[in-house]
C-alpha positions as CSV (number, residue, x, y, z in Angstrom):
1,X,-43.0,104.7,-42.4
2,X,-43.0,103.0,-39.0
3,X,-42.5,99.6,-38.1
4,X,-44.6,98.0,-35.5
5,X,-42.1,96.2,-33.3
6,X,-44.8,94.7,-31.2
7,X,-46.0,92.2,-33.7
8,X,-46.0,88.8,-33.3
9,X,-43.4,86.5,-35.1
10,X,-44.6,83.3,-36.9
11,X,-42.2,80.2,-36.3
12,X,-41.5,80.9,-39.9
13,X,-39.8,84.2,-39.6
14,X,-38.0,82.8,-36.4
15,X,-36.7,79.8,-38.4
16,X,-35.7,82.2,-41.5
17,X,-33.8,84.6,-39.0
18,X,-31.6,81.8,-37.5
19,X,-31.1,80.3,-40.8
20,X,-29.8,84.2,-41.9
21,X,-27.4,84.2,-39.1
22,X,-26.2,80.7,-39.3
23,X,-25.5,81.5,-43.0
24,X,-23.5,85.6,-41.8
25,X,-21.7,83.7,-39.4
26,X,-23.0,85.5,-36.9
27,X,-22.2,83.7,-33.4
28,X,-25.3,83.8,-30.7
29,X,-23.9,83.6,-27.4
30,X,-25.6,81.2,-25.1
31,X,-25.8,81.4,-21.3
32,X,-24.4,78.2,-20.7
33,X,-21.4,79.1,-22.3
34,X,-21.2,82.6,-20.4
35,X,-21.5,81.0,-17.3
36,X,-18.9,78.2,-18.1
37,X,-16.4,81.3,-18.7
38,X,-16.1,82.2,-15.2
39,X,-13.3,85.0,-13.9
40,X,-10.4,83.0,-13.1
41,X,-10.3,84.3,-9.5
42,X,-14.2,83.0,-8.9
43,X,-12.7,79.5,-11.1
44,X,-9.8,79.2,-8.6
45,X,-11.7,79.6,-5.6
46,X,-14.7,76.9,-6.3
47,X,-12.2,74.7,-7.1
48,X,-10.2,73.9,-3.9
49,X,-8.1,70.9,-3.4
50,X,-10.2,68.4,-0.8
51,X,-8.7,69.0,2.7
52,X,-7.5,65.5,3.8
53,X,-7.9,64.4,7.7
54,X,-6.1,61.9,9.7
55,X,-8.6,59.6,11.9
56,X,-7.0,58.0,15.2
57,X,-8.4,55.5,17.5
58,X,-8.1,54.8,20.9
59,X,-9.8,51.8,23.1
60,X,-10.7,54.0,25.9
61,X,-13.8,55.4,24.4
62,X,-13.2,58.7,26.1
63,X,-10.0,59.8,27.4
64,X,-7.7,63.1,26.5
65,X,-3.8,63.3,25.8
66,X,-2.0,66.3,26.1
67,X,1.0,66.6,23.9
68,X,4.4,68.1,24.7
69,X,2.9,71.3,23.6
70,X,0.1,71.6,26.0
71,X,-2.7,71.0,23.6
72,X,-5.0,68.5,24.3
73,X,-6.1,65.7,22.4
74,X,-10.0,64.7,22.8
75,X,-11.1,61.3,21.5
76,X,-14.7,60.7,21.6
77,X,-16.6,57.5,20.6
78,X,-12.7,56.4,20.7
79,X,-12.0,58.5,17.5
80,X,-10.4,61.3,16.6
81,X,-10.5,63.4,13.7
82,X,-7.6,66.4,12.9
83,X,-5.8,67.7,10.1
84,X,-3.2,69.3,12.3
85,X,0.3,68.7,11.8
86,X,1.6,69.0,15.0
87,X,-1.5,66.6,16.5
88,X,-0.8,63.9,13.8
89,X,2.8,63.7,14.4
90,X,2.3,63.6,18.0
91,X,0.2,60.5,17.5
92,X,2.1,59.2,15.2
93,X,4.8,58.9,17.5
94,X,2.7,57.5,20.3
95,X,1.9,54.5,18.1
96,X,5.4,54.4,17.2
97,X,6.5,54.1,21.0
98,X,4.3,51.4,21.4
99,X,1.0,53.1,23.0
100,X,-1.3,50.3,22.7
101,X,-4.8,52.0,22.9
102,X,-3.8,53.8,19.8
103,X,-4.4,52.8,16.3
104,X,-5.4,53.6,13.0
105,X,-8.1,51.3,11.0
106,X,-6.7,50.2,7.4
107,X,-7.9,52.2,4.6
108,X,-9.4,55.1,7.1
109,X,-5.9,56.3,7.7
110,X,-6.9,60.0,5.7
111,X,-10.5,60.8,4.7
112,X,-11.8,64.0,2.9
113,X,-14.4,66.1,3.9
114,X,-17.0,64.3,1.9
115,X,-16.3,60.8,3.6
116,X,-16.6,62.4,7.3
117,X,-19.8,63.8,6.5
118,X,-22.7,61.1,7.5
119,X,-25.4,63.0,4.9
120,X,-22.8,62.7,1.7
121,X,-22.2,58.8,2.8
122,X,-25.7,58.1,3.1
123,X,-26.5,60.0,-0.2
124,X,-23.7,58.1,-2.2
125,X,-25.0,54.7,-0.5
126,X,-28.6,55.2,-1.7
127,X,-27.3,56.2,-5.2
128,X,-25.3,53.4,-5.5
129,X,-28.2,51.0,-4.4
130,X,-30.1,52.7,-6.5
131,X,-28.0,52.3,-9.9
132,X,-27.6,48.5,-8.5
133,X,-31.4,48.0,-8.6
134,X,-31.4,49.8,-12.1
135,X,-28.8,47.7,-13.3
136,X,-30.1,44.3,-12.7
137,X,-33.6,45.5,-13.4
138,X,-32.4,46.6,-17.2
139,X,-30.2,43.0,-17.2
140,X,-34.0,41.5,-16.6
141,X,-35.6,43.3,-19.3
142,X,-32.9,42.5,-21.8
143,X,-33.1,39.1,-21.5
144,X,-36.7,38.8,-21.4
145,X,-37.4,38.5,-17.9
146,X,-40.0,41.3,-17.2
147,X,-41.0,41.8,-13.8
148,X,-45.3,41.5,-13.8
149,X,-46.8,44.9,-12.5
150,X,-49.5,45.6,-10.3
151,X,-52.1,45.7,-13.1
152,X,-51.4,42.0,-14.5
153,X,-51.9,40.7,-10.7
154,X,-55.1,42.7,-10.2
155,X,-58.4,41.0,-11.4
156,X,-61.8,42.8,-12.0
157,X,-64.0,41.9,-9.1
158,X,-67.7,43.1,-10.7
159,X,-69.6,45.2,-8.2
160,X,-73.9,45.7,-7.6
161,X,-74.7,49.5,-7.7
162,X,-75.1,49.1,-4.1
163,X,-71.3,48.8,-3.6
164,X,-71.0,52.0,-5.9
165,X,-74.2,54.4,-4.7
166,X,-72.2,53.7,-1.0
167,X,-69.0,54.8,-2.4
168,X,-70.2,57.9,-4.2
169,X,-72.0,58.6,-1.1
170,X,-68.8,58.5,1.4
171,X,-70.5,56.0,3.7
172,X,-69.3,53.1,5.3
173,X,-72.5,52.0,6.8
174,X,-74.0,50.2,3.8
175,X,-77.5,51.3,2.0
176,X,-79.9,53.6,4.2
177,X,-82.6,53.4,1.2
178,X,-85.7,52.3,2.8
179,X,-88.6,50.6,0.5
180,X,-92.1,51.5,1.5
């Protein structure tokens, strides 16, 4: 006796098979759980700590400073971003000595790469604005202040068959039919 492996199974058969699996205690592996269980070396590589950058400002928009060790620090548009300890120490020492051209903006002493990426900043801004709009809309709906939709504002304007025939023909010059 041979069994037909290509036979279509019905929904009832599939449900019966699932019921048997649940009764026997057999576990099915879902692709989501497999993806969550990454090997440790991959999981550690993907969870790197955010790199912190120090941001320094200079009153002269485009200038160059040289450290004691000969490293060149170039300010572009009055701003310098670094994660090099030697440069950070040098610029902080210059500020404590009294260099009036150097400064740090409060709240911007250390920033992550995500905070420095303009596209990610814009994306976060747009998402925050969208969530705020949705929150105010949800609040208005909860209070019963429903905004009128466009279909409520529009009125049906009756038209003549001549208007409809012009639109159907794709013409904008009016009716061209001649009655003789």
